[in-house]
Backbone as CSV, one residue per row, in Angstrom:
resi,resn,N_x,N_y,N_z,CA_x,CA_y,CA_z,C_x,C_y,C_z
1,MET,-11.084,36.435,58.265,-11.992,37.125,59.164,-13.198,37.631,58.369
2,GLU,-14.362,37.424,58.895,-15.595,37.798,58.195,-15.913,39.271,58.409
3,ASN,-16.465,39.893,57.373,-16.859,41.299,57.457,-18.106,41.414,58.334
4,ALA,-18.049,42.231,59.362,-19.137,42.317,60.348,-20.127,43.433,60.040
5,SER,-20.048,44.033,58.864,-20.976,45.127,58.557,-22.371,44.576,58.250
6,LEU,-23.356,45.360,58.568,-24.741,44.970,58.326,-25.161,45.403,56.933
7,SER,-25.889,44.526,56.253,-26.446,44.910,54.960,-27.770,45.638,55.204
8,ILE,-28.272,46.237,54.156,-29.549,46.952,54.263,-30.669,45.980,54.644
9,PHE,-30.542,44.719,54.246,-31.572,43.736,54.563,-31.528,43.327,56.030
10,ASP,-30.324,43.290,56.598,-30.220,43.030,58.035,-30.872,44.156,58.832
11,VAL,-30.624,45.384,58.386,-31.238,46.543,59.045,-32.760,46.479,58.903
12,LEU,-33.233,46.080,57.721,-34.678,45.956,57.487,-35.290,44.911,58.413
13,ILE,-34.594,43.791,58.585,-35.096,42.729,59.463,-35.167,43.214,60.907
14,TRP,-34.094,43.840,61.389,-34.076,44.293,62.784,-35.048,45.436,63.032
15,ALA,-35.166,46.344,62.069,-36.132,47.433,62.222,-37.556,46.877,62.231
16,GLY,-37.826,45.910,61.367,-39.143,45.274,61.342,-39.456,44.561,62.641
17,ALA,-38.447,43.898,63.207,-38.652,43.216,64.489,-38.954,44.227,65.591
18,ALA,-38.259,45.360,65.574,-38.506,46.397,66.586,-39.904,46.986,66.438
19,ILE,-40.313,47.248,65.212,-41.655,47.800,64.971,-42.726,46.792,65.386
20,SER,-42.501,45.523,65.073,-43.455,44.482,65.495,-43.549,44.402,67.010
21,PHE,-42.413,44.553,67.678,-42.408,44.511,69.141,-43.216,45.675,69.718
22,VAL,-43.067,46.858,69.150,-43.843,48.015,69.609,-45.334,47.743,69.414
23,GLY,-45.694,47.169,68.274,-47.092,46.817,68.028,-47.600,45.787,69.019
24,LEU,-46.759,44.818,69.339,-47.143,43.792,70.309,-47.363,44.390,71.687
25,VAL,-46.501,45.316,72.081,-46.682,45.999,73.369,-48.004,46.765,73.370
26,GLY,-48.325,47.407,72.261,-49.605,48.116,72.151,-50.794,47.179,72.280
27,LEU,-50.696,46.011,71.657,-51.792,45.043,71.755,-51.962,44.532,73.185
28,VAL,-50.859,44.284,73.864,-50.927,43.839,75.258,-51.539,44.935,76.128
29,TRP,-51.177,46.200,75.859,-51.767,47.310,76.607,-53.276,47.344,76.405
30,CYS,-53.735,47.151,75.159,-55.179,47.161,74.878,-55.887,46.035,75.621
31,ILE,-55.289,44.852,75.613,-55.888,43.719,76.308,-55.974,44.008,77.801
32,ALA,-54.908,44.559,78.367,-54.898,44.863,79.802,-55.935,45.927,80.138
33,ARG,-56.062,46.926,79.291,-57.021,48.021,79.545,-58.463,47.500,79.536
34,VAL,-58.782,46.657,78.568,-60.143,46.113,78.490,-60.389,45.133,79.641
35,ALA,-59.384,44.337,79.996,-59.549,43.400,81.113,-59.770,44.162,82.418
36,ARG,-59.055,45.274,82.582,-59.234,46.099,83.791,-60.660,46.661,83.838
37,ALA,-61.160,47.106,82.700,-62.526,47.644,82.658,-63.551,46.540,82.927
38,LYS,-63.263,45.348,82.417,-64.197,44.239,82.631,-64.233,43.828,84.101
39,ARG,-63.060,43.801,84.738,-63.005,43.462,86.167,-63.706,44.499,87.023
40,ALA,-63.717,45.746,86.569,-64.378,46.808,87.327,-65.902,46.721,87.223
41,ALA,-66.377,45.822,86.373,-67.822,45.612,86.189,-68.528,46.938,85.907
42,LEU,-68.019,47.657,84.911,-68.610,48.949,84.548,-69.983,48.755,83.928
43,PRO,-70.835,49.753,84.077,-72.119,49.702,83.368,-71.882,49.692,81.853
44,GLU,-72.884,49.275,81.117,-72.739,49.092,79.673,-72.263,50.357,78.957
45,GLU,-72.814,51.490,79.324,-72.429,52.739,78.652,-70.970,53.100,78.914
46,GLU,-70.529,52.942,80.157,-69.134,53.251,80.477,-68.186,52.257,79.799
47,MET,-68.593,50.989,79.735,-67.778,49.984,79.048,-67.672,50.313,77.563
48,ARG,-68.748,50.777,76.999,-68.741,51.160,75.588,-67.771,52.313,75.343
49,VAL,-67.736,53.279,76.263,-66.811,54.407,76.138,-65.365,53.916,76.194
50,VAL,-65.079,52.999,77.122,-63.727,52.446,77.236,-63.342,51.732,75.936
51,LEU,-64.239,50.924,75.429,-63.964,50.181,74.204,-63.774,51.114,73.005
52,GLN,-64.553,52.196,72.945,-64.398,53.155,71.856,-63.052,53.866,71.918
53,LYS,-62.523,54.068,73.126,-61.214,54.697,73.269,-60.076,53.724,72.939
54,VAL,-60.271,52.454,73.245,-59.225,51.457,73.037,-59.153,51.003,71.575
55,LEU,-60.256,51.024,70.872,-60.312,50.497,69.506,-59.287,51.131,68.564
56,PRO,-59.155,52.464,68.489,-58.148,53.023,67.571,-56.716,52.608,67.940
57,MET,-56.430,52.538,69.233,-55.106,52.101,69.664,-54.871,50.644,69.271
58,ASN,-55.888,49.830,69.412,-55.794,48.420,69.044,-55.517,48.274,67.551
59,LEU,-56.250,49.000,66.739,-56.047,48.920,65.292,-54.671,49.443,64.896
60,GLY,-54.226,50.518,65.532,-52.897,51.053,65.247,-51.799,50.077,65.632
61,ALA,-51.940,49.437,66.778,-50.952,48.453,67.218,-50.931,47.254,66.284
62,LEU,-52.095,46.826,65.844,-52.171,45.716,64.898,-51.505,46.092,63.579
63,LEU,-51.734,47.314,63.119,-51.108,47.792,61.883,-49.588,47.810,62.022
64,LEU,-49.088,48.308,63.149,-47.641,48.320,63.369,-47.066,46.901,63.354
65,SER,-47.748,45.981,63.993,-47.275,44.595,64.010,-47.221,44.012,62.607
66,VAL,-48.239,44.264,61.820,-48.285,43.729,60.457,-47.194,44.364,59.600
67,ILE,-47.022,45.664,59.682,-45.983,46.333,58.893,-44.603,45.809,59.290
68,GLY,-44.364,45.665,60.586,-43.086,45.140,61.050,-42.831,43.727,60.556
69,LEU,-43.849,42.881,60.609,-43.682,41.511,60.129,-43.450,41.474,58.622
70,MET,-44.103,42.374,57.883,-43.859,42.449,56.443,-42.413,42.865,56.173
71,MET,-41.897,43.808,56.956,-40.510,44.220,56.796,-39.559,43.058,57.052
72,VAL,-39.835,42.274,58.073,-38.991,41.114,58.382,-39.012,40.121,57.229
73,VAL,-40.193,39.811,56.727,-40.318,38.844,55.643,-39.601,39.339,54.386
74,VAL,-39.799,40.603,54.045,-39.129,41.155,52.858,-37.615,41.128,53.048
75,GLY,-37.145,41.474,54.229,-35.712,41.425,54.496,-35.145,40.028,54.380
76,ILE,-35.879,39.041,54.848,-35.413,37.654,54.768,-35.424,37.168,53.322
77,ILE,-36.492,37.461,52.596,-36.600,36.993,51.223,-35.538,37.638,50.330
78,LEU,-35.341,38.937,50.470,-34.403,39.634,49.596,-32.950,39.521,50.074
79,GLY,-32.762,39.197,51.345,-31.402,39.123,51.899,-30.802,37.844,51.646
């Protein structure tokens, strides 16, 4: 019978996948928010305000996705 315990690398892989998923959800939210603003045909100034609010969230979501993917890769390489 095989030992079913998780190694630290398995935990690293799954945690990285979860973090990447959260980042992906954030990116989809940013895309939806900008698409909604574009469909509303906002004036240039209002569109700029929307984009300025979405940009930090977009960068944060991208950072989370990259960190999560790095965790997955490190877990696979070292595991």
